[in-house]
TORZA-692792 format. One record per atom (N, C-alpha, C, O): residue number from 1; x, y, z; atom name. Coordinates in nm, 4 decimals, always signed. Example, Ala and Ser with C-alpha at 12.3 -4.5 7.8 and 13.67 -1.06 7.14 Angstrom:
// residues 2
- num:east:north:up:atome
- 1:+1.3190:-0.5690:+0.7800:N
- 1:+1.2300:-0.4500:+0.7800:CA
- 1:+1.3200:-0.3300:+0.7800:C
- 1:+1.4236:-0.3319:+0.8465:O
- 2:+1.2850:-0.2250:+0.7080:N
- 2:+1.3670:-0.1060:+0.7140:CA
- 2:+1.2900:+0.0030:+0.7870:C
- 2:+1.3409:+0.1138:+0.8039:O
// end
This chain:
// residues 101
- num:east:north:up:atome
- 1:+0.0875:-0.1308:+0.0044:N
- 1:+0.0153:+0.0260:-0.0030:CA
- 1:+0.0135:+0.1166:-0.0479:C
- 1:-0.0565:+0.1750:-0.1306:O
- 2:+0.1721:+0.1515:+0.0593:N
- 2:+0.2542:+0.1977:+0.0964:CA
- 2:+0.3675:+0.2536:-0.0665:C
- 2:+0.4377:+0.3535:-0.0826:O
- 3:+0.3505:+0.1860:-0.1192:N
- 3:+0.4326:+0.2431:-0.3322:CA
- 3:+0.3155:+0.2763:-0.4437:C
- 3:+0.3112:+0.3117:-0.5615:O
- 4:+0.2157:+0.2415:-0.3291:N
- 4:+0.1157:+0.2862:-0.4159:CA
- 4:+0.1057:+0.4301:-0.4149:C
- 4:+0.1049:+0.4825:-0.5262:O
- 5:+0.0970:+0.5152:-0.3022:N
- 5:+0.0974:+0.6651:-0.2315:CA
- 5:+0.2156:+0.7086:-0.2808:C
- 5:+0.2247:+0.8300:-0.2992:O
- 6:+0.3290:+0.6250:-0.3125:N
- 6:+0.4727:+0.6932:-0.3586:CA
- 6:+0.4323:+0.7187:-0.4984:C
- 6:+0.4729:+0.8206:-0.5543:O
- 7:+0.3579:+0.6372:-0.5574:N
- 7:+0.3862:+0.6322:-0.6981:CA
- 7:+0.2788:+0.7859:-0.7487:C
- 7:+0.3222:+0.8755:-0.8212:O
- 8:+0.1190:+0.7823:-0.6818:N
- 8:+0.0642:+0.8851:-0.6893:CA
- 8:+0.1427:+0.9614:-0.6554:C
- 8:+0.1440:+1.0470:-0.7438:O
- 9:+0.2424:+0.9977:-0.5484:N
- 9:+0.2548:+1.1336:-0.4757:CA
- 9:+0.3879:+1.1512:-0.5800:C
- 9:+0.4526:+1.2399:-0.5242:O
- 10:+0.4352:+1.1263:-0.6584:N
- 10:+0.5035:+1.0854:-0.7399:CA
- 10:+0.4752:+1.1198:-0.9365:C
- 10:+0.5500:+1.1387:-1.0325:O
- 11:+0.3200:+1.1120:-0.9141:N
- 11:+0.2669:+1.1206:-1.0526:CA
- 11:+0.2679:+1.2219:-1.0496:C
- 11:+0.3256:+1.2890:-1.1352:O
- 12:+0.2108:+1.2665:-0.9603:N
- 12:+0.1334:+1.4372:-0.9319:CA
- 12:+0.3394:+1.5583:-0.9196:C
- 12:+0.4181:+1.6203:-0.9913:O
- 13:+0.3237:+1.5280:-0.8180:N
- 13:+0.4770:+1.5728:-0.8684:CA
- 13:+0.5457:+1.6186:-1.0360:C
- 13:+0.5827:+1.7236:-1.0884:O
- 14:+0.5366:+1.4814:-1.0757:N
- 14:+0.5625:+1.4424:-1.2321:CA
- 14:+0.5044:+1.5585:-1.3472:C
- 14:+0.5506:+1.6517:-1.4130:O
- 15:+0.3944:+1.5010:-1.3302:N
- 15:+0.2387:+1.5905:-1.3349:CA
- 15:+0.3038:+1.7801:-1.3272:C
- 15:+0.3804:+1.8274:-1.4111:O
- 16:+0.2604:+1.8395:-1.2343:N
- 16:+0.3167:+1.9215:-1.1590:CA
- 16:+0.4704:+1.9937:-1.2659:C
- 16:+0.4689:+2.0968:-1.3332:O
- 17:+0.5428:+1.9331:-1.2540:N
- 17:+0.6706:+1.9855:-1.3034:CA
- 17:+0.6572:+1.9711:-1.4565:C
- 17:+0.6886:+2.0727:-1.5184:O
- 18:+0.6108:+1.8495:-1.5413:N
- 18:+0.6111:+1.9128:-1.6873:CA
- 18:+0.4903:+1.9393:-1.7004:C
- 18:+0.4273:+1.8627:-1.7734:O
- 19:+0.3987:+2.0806:-1.6215:N
- 19:+0.3078:+2.1466:-1.6668:CA
- 19:+0.4264:+2.2833:-1.6509:C
- 19:+0.4189:+2.3749:-1.7328:O
- 20:+0.5372:+2.2872:-1.5359:N
- 20:+0.5630:+2.3852:-1.5524:CA
- 20:+0.6420:+2.4054:-1.6330:C
- 20:+0.6745:+2.5103:-1.6887:O
- 21:+0.6815:+2.2924:-1.6445:N
- 21:+0.8362:+2.3418:-1.7624:CA
- 21:+0.7250:+2.3546:-1.8950:C
- 21:+0.7475:+2.4437:-1.9769:O
- 22:+0.6421:+2.2923:-1.9087:N
- 22:+0.5504:+2.3916:-2.0541:CA
- 22:+0.5061:+2.4872:-2.0297:C
- 22:+0.4485:+2.5380:-2.1259:O
- 23:+0.5037:+2.5442:-1.9389:N
- 23:+0.4472:+2.6819:-1.9310:CA
- 23:+0.5587:+2.7437:-1.9650:C
- 23:+0.5953:+2.7688:-2.0798:O
- 24:+0.6072:+2.7658:-1.8766:N
- 24:+0.7782:+2.8212:-1.9272:CA
- 24:+0.8300:+2.8403:-2.0108:C
- 24:+0.8895:+2.9464:-2.0296:O
- 25:+0.8238:+2.6802:-2.1460:N
- 25:+0.8714:+2.7172:-2.2450:CA
- 25:+0.7666:+2.7898:-2.3666:C
- 25:+0.8053:+2.8326:-2.4753:O
- 26:+0.6485:+2.7901:-2.3240:N
- 26:+0.5811:+2.8599:-2.3595:CA
- 26:+0.6117:+2.9716:-2.3672:C
- 26:+0.6300:+3.0235:-2.4773:O
- 27:+0.6233:+3.0286:-2.2700:N
- 27:+0.6557:+3.1918:-2.2442:CA
- 27:+0.7165:+3.2304:-2.2858:C
- 27:+0.6884:+3.3337:-2.3465:O
- 28:+0.8586:+3.1760:-2.2875:N
- 28:+0.9855:+3.1815:-2.3311:CA
- 28:+0.9297:+3.2170:-2.4828:C
- 28:+0.8926:+3.3310:-2.5105:O
- 29:+0.9276:+3.1147:-2.5727:N
- 29:+0.9245:+3.0977:-2.7194:CA
- 29:+0.7799:+3.2218:-2.7089:C
- 29:+0.8323:+3.3256:-2.7492:O
- 30:+0.6786:+3.2440:-2.6857:N
- 30:+0.6177:+3.3673:-2.7111:CA
- 30:+0.6856:+3.5201:-2.6866:C
- 30:+0.6536:+3.6251:-2.7424:O
- 31:+0.8166:+3.4922:-2.5587:N
- 31:+0.8835:+3.6300:-2.5697:CA
- 31:+0.9257:+3.6284:-2.6974:C
- 31:+0.8784:+3.7017:-2.7843:O
- 32:+1.0154:+3.5463:-2.7154:N
- 32:+1.1415:+3.5481:-2.7958:CA
- 32:+1.0629:+3.5809:-2.9611:C
- 32:+1.1290:+3.6319:-3.0515:O
- 33:+0.9473:+3.5508:-2.9751:N
- 33:+0.8669:+3.5340:-3.1185:CA
- 33:+0.8029:+3.6610:-3.0784:C
- 33:+0.7400:+3.6894:-3.1803:O
- 34:+0.7768:+3.7681:-2.9804:N
- 34:+0.8013:+3.8675:-2.9891:CA
- 34:+0.8360:+4.0090:-3.0087:C
- 34:+0.7805:+4.1158:-3.0345:O
- 35:+1.0367:+3.9277:-2.9679:N
- 35:+1.1053:+4.0498:-2.9571:CA
- 35:+1.1042:+4.0471:-3.0699:C
- 35:+1.0983:+4.1565:-3.1259:O
- 36:+1.1102:+3.8989:-3.1714:N
- 36:+1.1560:+3.8549:-3.3049:CA
- 36:+1.0818:+3.9288:-3.4063:C
- 36:+1.1265:+3.9341:-3.5209:O
- 37:+0.9398:+4.0038:-3.3654:N
- 37:+0.9172:+4.0746:-3.4566:CA
- 37:+0.8621:+4.2270:-3.4414:C
- 37:+0.7898:+4.2995:-3.5098:O
- 38:+0.9427:+4.2419:-3.2989:N
- 38:+0.9884:+4.4002:-3.3208:CA
- 38:+1.0562:+4.4157:-3.3486:C
- 38:+1.0610:+4.5379:-3.3629:O
- 39:+1.2185:+4.3353:-3.4032:N
- 39:+1.3040:+4.3424:-3.4524:CA
- 39:+1.2907:+4.3883:-3.5761:C
- 39:+1.3316:+4.4898:-3.6326:O
- 40:+1.2082:+4.2706:-3.6185:N
- 40:+1.2323:+4.2969:-3.7797:CA
- 40:+1.1051:+4.4673:-3.8407:C
- 40:+1.0884:+4.5073:-3.9559:O
- 41:+1.0488:+4.5189:-3.7222:N
- 41:+0.9379:+4.6318:-3.7321:CA
- 41:+1.0851:+4.6974:-3.7747:C
- 41:+1.1311:+4.7203:-3.8865:O
- 42:+1.1486:+4.7213:-3.6234:N
- 42:+1.2711:+4.7914:-3.6293:CA
- 42:+1.2991:+4.8736:-3.8167:C
- 42:+1.2831:+4.9674:-3.8949:O
- 43:+1.3568:+4.7251:-3.7843:N
- 43:+1.4854:+4.7404:-3.9082:CA
- 43:+1.3836:+4.7638:-4.0424:C
- 43:+1.4383:+4.7508:-4.1519:O
- 44:+1.2675:+4.7909:-4.0411:N
- 44:+1.1980:+4.8382:-4.1546:CA
- 44:+1.1716:+4.9652:-4.1382:C
- 44:+1.1191:+5.0401:-4.2206:O
- 45:+1.2047:+4.9880:-4.0406:N
- 45:+1.1682:+5.1460:-4.0188:CA
- 45:+1.2512:+5.2076:-3.9771:C
- 45:+1.2143:+5.3213:-3.9478:O
- 46:+1.3758:+5.1823:-3.9545:N
- 46:+1.4997:+5.2135:-3.9806:CA
- 46:+1.5255:+5.2644:-4.1149:C
- 46:+1.5594:+5.3827:-4.1149:O
- 47:+1.5183:+5.2021:-4.2427:N
- 47:+1.5325:+5.1626:-4.3843:CA
- 47:+1.4203:+5.2637:-4.4476:C
- 47:+1.4655:+5.3069:-4.5537:O
- 48:+1.2969:+5.3141:-4.4219:N
- 48:+1.2188:+5.3837:-4.4177:CA
- 48:+1.2830:+5.5463:-4.3929:C
- 48:+1.3193:+5.6420:-4.4613:O
- 49:+1.2676:+5.4995:-4.2169:N
- 49:+1.3890:+5.6519:-4.2048:CA
- 49:+1.4777:+5.7185:-4.2765:C
- 49:+1.4790:+5.8400:-4.2965:O
- 50:+1.5841:+5.6041:-4.3319:N
- 50:+1.7430:+5.6125:-4.3985:CA
- 50:+1.7062:+5.7011:-4.5165:C
- 50:+1.7727:+5.7976:-4.5542:O
- 51:+1.5391:+5.6370:-4.5959:N
- 51:+1.4842:+5.6492:-4.7018:CA
- 51:+1.4624:+5.8185:-4.7069:C
- 51:+1.4809:+5.9174:-4.7778:O
- 52:+1.4208:+5.7835:-4.6053:N
- 52:+1.3458:+5.9742:-4.5784:CA
- 52:+1.4544:+6.0829:-4.5362:C
- 52:+1.4521:+6.1910:-4.5949:O
- 53:+1.5322:+6.0636:-4.4552:N
- 53:+1.7054:+6.1590:-4.4421:CA
- 53:+1.7221:+6.1880:-4.5949:C
- 53:+1.6637:+6.2811:-4.6504:O
- 54:+1.8286:+6.0785:-4.6755:N
- 54:+1.7978:+6.0916:-4.7557:CA
- 54:+1.7505:+6.1901:-4.8450:C
- 54:+1.7772:+6.2175:-4.9620:O
- 55:+1.7080:+6.2157:-4.7983:N
- 55:+1.5106:+6.2609:-4.9247:CA
- 55:+1.5477:+6.3960:-4.8713:C
- 55:+1.5909:+6.4827:-4.9472:O
- 56:+1.5337:+6.4141:-4.7562:N
- 56:+1.5948:+6.5177:-4.6834:CA
- 56:+1.7469:+6.6213:-4.6901:C
- 56:+1.7929:+6.7354:-4.6854:O
- 57:+1.7739:+6.4819:-4.7041:N
- 57:+1.9530:+6.5619:-4.7326:CA
- 57:+1.9728:+6.6581:-4.9293:C
- 57:+2.0396:+6.7502:-4.9764:O
- 58:+1.8690:+6.5610:-4.9778:N
- 58:+1.8535:+6.5678:-5.1226:CA
- 58:+1.7960:+6.7078:-5.1162:C
- 58:+1.8675:+6.7950:-5.1655:O
- 59:+1.6857:+6.7436:-5.0671:N
- 59:+1.6078:+6.8350:-5.0495:CA
- 59:+1.7081:+6.9407:-4.9941:C
- 59:+1.7032:+7.0469:-5.0562:O
- 60:+1.8014:+6.9363:-4.8879:N
- 60:+1.8687:+7.0200:-4.8571:CA
- 60:+1.9617:+7.1101:-4.9215:C
- 60:+1.9785:+7.2317:-4.9305:O
- 61:+2.0139:+7.0067:-4.9617:N
- 61:+2.1381:+7.0835:-5.0438:CA
- 61:+2.0471:+7.1137:-5.2090:C
- 61:+2.1249:+7.1347:-5.3020:O
- 62:+1.9333:+7.1159:-5.2368:N
- 62:+1.8502:+7.2065:-5.3242:CA
- 62:+1.8656:+7.2954:-5.2537:C
- 62:+1.9851:+7.3196:-5.2372:O
- 63:+1.7921:+7.3667:-5.1950:N
- 63:+1.7372:+7.4779:-5.0898:CA
- 63:+1.8523:+7.5454:-5.0831:C
- 63:+1.8527:+7.6667:-5.1043:O
- 64:+2.0376:+7.4346:-5.0336:N
- 64:+2.0976:+7.5665:-5.0239:CA
- 64:+2.1732:+7.6093:-5.1449:C
- 64:+2.2468:+7.7077:-5.1524:O
- 65:+2.1393:+7.5027:-5.2609:N
- 65:+2.1642:+7.5482:-5.4452:CA
- 65:+2.0952:+7.6896:-5.4559:C
- 65:+2.1585:+7.7948:-5.4638:O
- 66:+1.9904:+7.6817:-5.4554:N
- 66:+1.8719:+7.8184:-5.4292:CA
- 66:+1.9019:+7.8671:-5.3998:C
- 66:+1.9238:+7.9525:-5.4856:O
- 67:+1.9700:+7.9257:-5.2208:N
- 67:+1.9807:+8.0185:-5.1658:CA
- 67:+2.1095:+8.1014:-5.1823:C
- 67:+2.1277:+8.2131:-5.1341:O
- 68:+2.1887:+8.0370:-5.2509:N
- 68:+2.3069:+8.0782:-5.2966:CA
- 68:+2.2711:+8.1446:-5.4501:C
- 68:+2.3239:+8.2546:-5.4658:O
- 69:+2.1988:+8.1010:-5.5533:N
- 69:+2.1680:+8.1919:-5.6753:CA
- 69:+2.0937:+8.2829:-5.6279:C
- 69:+2.0745:+8.3778:-5.7039:O
- 70:+2.0308:+8.2879:-5.4988:N
- 70:+1.9445:+8.3855:-5.4772:CA
- 70:+2.0032:+8.5711:-5.4711:C
- 70:+2.0102:+8.6783:-5.5313:O
- 71:+2.0351:+8.4902:-5.3376:N
- 71:+2.2289:+8.5731:-5.3332:CA
- 71:+2.2891:+8.6549:-5.4574:C
- 71:+2.3630:+8.7510:-5.4360:O
- 72:+2.2685:+8.6302:-5.5379:N
- 72:+2.3159:+8.6991:-5.7126:CA
- 72:+2.1821:+8.7926:-5.7699:C
- 72:+2.0697:+8.7459:-5.7879:O
- 73:+2.2239:+8.9420:-5.7949:N
- 73:+2.1325:+8.9772:-5.8397:CA
- 73:+2.0621:+8.9719:-5.9113:C
- 73:+1.9406:+8.9912:-5.9079:O
- 74:+2.1792:+8.9238:-6.0472:N
- 74:+2.1152:+8.9642:-6.1737:CA
- 74:+2.0160:+8.7820:-6.1569:C
- 74:+1.8993:+8.7718:-6.1947:O
- 75:+2.0836:+8.6790:-6.1043:N
- 75:+1.9521:+8.5414:-6.1336:CA
- 75:+1.8268:+8.6266:-6.0446:C
- 75:+1.7102:+8.6140:-6.0819:O
- 76:+1.8538:+8.6952:-5.9500:N
- 76:+1.7158:+8.7397:-5.8703:CA
- 76:+1.6020:+8.8072:-5.9675:C
- 76:+1.4810:+8.7856:-5.9607:O
- 77:+1.6881:+8.9182:-6.0851:N
- 77:+1.6075:+8.9501:-6.1994:CA
- 77:+1.5721:+8.8887:-6.2679:C
- 77:+1.4547:+8.8754:-6.3025:O
- 78:+1.7037:+8.8116:-6.3222:N
- 78:+1.6166:+8.6600:-6.4148:CA
- 78:+1.4815:+8.5983:-6.3706:C
- 78:+1.3873:+8.5652:-6.4426:O
- 79:+1.4935:+8.5903:-6.2340:N
- 79:+1.3503:+8.5039:-6.1674:CA
- 79:+1.2335:+8.5275:-6.2018:C
- 79:+1.1431:+8.4636:-6.2556:O
- 80:+1.2539:+8.6733:-6.1465:N
- 80:+1.1227:+8.7327:-6.1091:CA
- 80:+1.1462:+8.7556:-6.2689:C
- 80:+1.0690:+8.6642:-6.2978:O
- 81:+1.1759:+8.7880:-6.3568:N
- 81:+1.1034:+8.8107:-6.4913:CA
- 81:+1.0593:+8.7089:-6.5402:C
- 81:+0.9484:+8.7306:-6.5889:O
- 82:+1.0881:+8.6184:-6.5503:N
- 82:+1.0790:+8.4439:-6.5847:CA
- 82:+0.9111:+8.4309:-6.5143:C
- 82:+0.7978:+8.4426:-6.5611:O
- 83:+0.9582:+8.4057:-6.4017:N
- 83:+0.8481:+8.3699:-6.3160:CA
- 83:+0.7531:+8.4301:-6.2801:C
- 83:+0.6541:+8.3690:-6.2401:O
- 84:+0.7559:+8.5259:-6.2830:N
- 84:+0.6481:+8.6336:-6.1947:CA
- 84:+0.6074:+8.7487:-6.2943:C
- 84:+0.5220:+8.8322:-6.2646:O
- 85:+0.6871:+8.7471:-6.4375:N
- 85:+0.6427:+8.8663:-6.5231:CA
- 85:+0.6704:+8.9605:-6.5154:C
- 85:+0.5984:+9.0363:-6.5804:O
- 86:+0.7961:+9.0334:-6.4308:N
- 86:+0.8238:+9.1532:-6.4321:CA
- 86:+0.9029:+9.2566:-6.4744:C
- 86:+1.0258:+9.2510:-6.4782:O
- 87:+0.8664:+9.3083:-6.4918:N
- 87:+0.9798:+9.3664:-6.6216:CA
- 87:+1.0284:+9.5504:-6.5968:C
- 87:+0.9726:+9.6371:-6.5296:O
- 88:+1.1310:+9.5556:-6.6677:N
- 88:+1.1977:+9.7078:-6.6639:CA
- 88:+1.0968:+9.7913:-6.7008:C
- 88:+0.9804:+9.7539:-6.7145:O
- 89:+1.1445:+9.9290:-6.7215:N
- 89:+1.0437:+10.0201:-6.8043:CA
- 89:+1.0784:+10.0480:-6.8999:C
- 89:+1.1933:+10.0691:-6.9385:O
- 90:+0.9696:+10.0526:-6.9596:N
- 90:+0.9893:+10.0752:-7.1823:CA
- 90:+1.0658:+9.8840:-7.1965:C
- 90:+1.1652:+9.8653:-7.2667:O
- 91:+0.9894:+9.7510:-7.1092:N
- 91:+1.0218:+9.6482:-7.1884:CA
- 91:+0.9017:+9.5784:-7.1740:C
- 91:+0.8265:+9.5829:-7.0766:O
- 92:+0.8844:+9.4971:-7.3024:N
- 92:+0.8394:+9.4355:-7.3343:CA
- 92:+0.8170:+9.3169:-7.2716:C
- 92:+0.9352:+9.2916:-7.2484:O
- 93:+0.7545:+9.2193:-7.2234:N
- 93:+0.7797:+9.0581:-7.2118:CA
- 93:+0.6498:+8.9624:-7.2875:C
- 93:+0.5370:+8.9526:-7.2393:O
- 94:+0.6868:+8.9093:-7.3907:N
- 94:+0.5931:+8.8112:-7.4629:CA
- 94:+0.6140:+8.6908:-7.4224:C
- 94:+0.6926:+8.7353:-7.3387:O
- 95:+0.6159:+8.6225:-7.4107:N
- 95:+0.5599:+8.5042:-7.2874:CA
- 95:+0.5404:+8.3887:-7.4016:C
- 95:+0.4252:+8.3828:-7.4447:O
- 96:+0.6381:+8.2910:-7.4607:N
- 96:+0.5960:+8.1656:-7.5488:CA
- 96:+0.5669:+8.0632:-7.4836:C
- 96:+0.6152:+8.0370:-7.3734:O
- 97:+0.4474:+7.9623:-7.5718:N
- 97:+0.4303:+7.8230:-7.5019:CA
- 97:+0.5591:+7.7555:-7.4596:C
- 97:+0.6682:+7.7917:-7.5036:O
- 98:+0.5478:+7.6830:-7.3962:N
- 98:+0.6044:+7.5988:-7.3032:CA
- 98:+0.7039:+7.5439:-7.4058:C
- 98:+0.6675:+7.6165:-7.4984:O
- 99:+0.8436:+7.4394:-7.4813:N
- 99:+0.8641:+7.3927:-7.5551:CA
- 99:+0.9106:+7.4758:-7.7016:C
- 99:+0.9857:+7.4260:-7.7856:O
- 100:+0.8678:+7.5702:-7.7085:N
- 100:+0.8964:+7.6806:-7.7687:CA
- 100:+1.0138:+7.7496:-7.7530:C
- 100:+1.0452:+7.7834:-7.6389:O
- 101:+1.1045:+7.7847:-7.8713:N
- 101:+1.2334:+7.9384:-7.8340:CA
- 101:+1.1577:+8.0544:-7.9415:C
- 101:+1.2040:+8.1680:-7.9522:O
// end
């Protein structure tokens, strides 16, 4: 009779330990999977932000070039004439359609 009690007690312990180990394994797998998903999401975000950064750098170069050009008075005068149709006194502006000279 004593052997059966020990066997039942041992089975309970094994069952409990098995459940605990299973729970821990599932918890660890879930945690690792979530971390892996977060790493992939961060890598994708890094790629997007890097592309945006490069675009902004290109835009900054373009704007710096425009600033440099706008400091030249001849460029400003030509720009105003072309863009806004300003003219000097006694000057007539004739606008041609795009593509014709």
